[in-house]
C-alpha angles and dihedrals in degrees: 000000000000096000096087091056089061093056120103127225131227095275096056091040089054092053091048090056095043095045092052090056099043100077139100093346089064092059104037110022091083088064093048094046093047087075087068101032143232089309085086087082085084089052089054091054093047093046091050089057091050090049091051090051092050091043089055090053092053091046088055091050090051088057092053095041107032092174092055115156107149139014088258089071094067105019100054095053092050106030106020138245099301095051089045091053092052094046094046094044095045090050091049095046091047090054095058096037087051088055087068090062088053090050090050091054094044096051091040087067097034092057089066088067096047130078094244135107104262093194092063108099091206090058090048093053094045090052092048091052091049091052091049093054093043090056089046089056092050090049090055087067090067138252098299098058089045091053092048092049092048093049090051091050093048095052099043095032101054102039096075091043090052088056089056092051092049100044099029095085091076088067096043112126112201091193091057090048093052092044088058094050094113116009100170093102094055120111092226089061094063119089092214094050094248128121110270123212110259117246124223121263093241092052090052093048091052099043091048093061095087099051091043092050086065086077090062099047103120095049087121092062094096091057093045092057095042089119092068097042115104097227107010096178090060106022103044094061091047094046094045097050094040091048091051092049092049095048093042093050092049091050094045094049094047093048092053092044098053094047090055095051106038123040114254092238090058093045094051093058095043128103091196112037096167091054089055090050091051090051091054092049103041106012136260094306090069095058097077091041094056091039090055093046093048092046090050094050094046092047091052090049089051092053092049095048091047086058089051089051091052094046095045090047090051091051091048090051091049089055093050097254097112134031114281092249089076090060096057116110128197122229091272093058098257123134088235102170095044092047090051091055090046092050091051091049091048090052089054092049090052089058095043093051095047106147137176092254136026091239091055093049092046092049094050093050092046093053091051093049096046091053091055094045093048090053088053090048090051088061088057091054092048091048091056093044097050102031122183137274088262095040109042111191117248127203095280092048090053092046093052092042094052091045092052092049092049091050091051092048091051093050093048091047089060090067124090113255092244093060092044090051091052090050092052091051092051092049092048093050093048092047092047091051090051091050092050103038106016126099115285119248 
């Protein structure tokens, strides 16, 4: 009789969804998007609509599968074991590759407090690897210490940044914002120092969809915790859509604010754009304060998402999609062996994505992750559209399924063909290995 008391209502579920989306993108996306310009505000609006469509699809899935925990729960019944393997594995891989983007953001702010040369890529990578293994060590203590650490980071990490968002508008310069509308024709935006040809506004809006969608990865969280929501049929849709609107509004407002306070050329080369904004508003003393707060919040997010990577890897192993080692837990309840492998892989990704600037490295990792996540989201749309013999799709299921698939197609179409081709090759190799060496059905 105590189970209902442990359930959460729509308000807490909304904050779960919003908090899982407000992470590294909040602190570093302004630097990446400054290379395109303030025109990306239109990309934010378009991406928010796509996220709402996909969020509606996951809310629909939560109604049909109230005990939903992993993509395997809805993909396998509708699409079969192979499709479920690809969706589950892509989602798991995207979670730990995405952790690298969080590590990039965290150390990008932390370096401002340390006596090192932040422009040295070797220092950046070394710092990211140290953070990864520190969060691995915390995760070995078990879920409860990770939750406490993350809660501490959220409270003390976001408060100073909230002050910037509230009081920053007094320093907003509309002329600076309009001057940064399209920055692709600026000399500072060319790696070779030349003057690049400017790109059209529409081209920038479209090609910015994928990196911006990084901010909305996590929109499926409400559906994935449907089992602990008091009334999932009613509360998960509300929490999902409200969480997306809250996170999207915060991102949109912050993106506009920073581009009207700090010149785009300065933002694009910065590893800590919000710290620069704080310095312009309050003076130099605020730079280390905001840098420390942002580093703390991003570090807490890294610790939490590493836990997600360990848990999702363990569930995938239990369902035969990953080697059994990923499903082993230590006496404190942590997926220790799997997390160790993930931390090692993340360290390798940090080296492979080494770039001249933090914004470049962050942007590259984000694009890789979003492509994998969108492919996993497409499986959700197909599952709704096709249904199962026991769960025949009705009109609303088909509508949400088609909407999710169209959103995924639009996001994938914003990628260059070379990156899409690479993604297809990776998926084919992984699927082929599973067919050859994986457990037989």
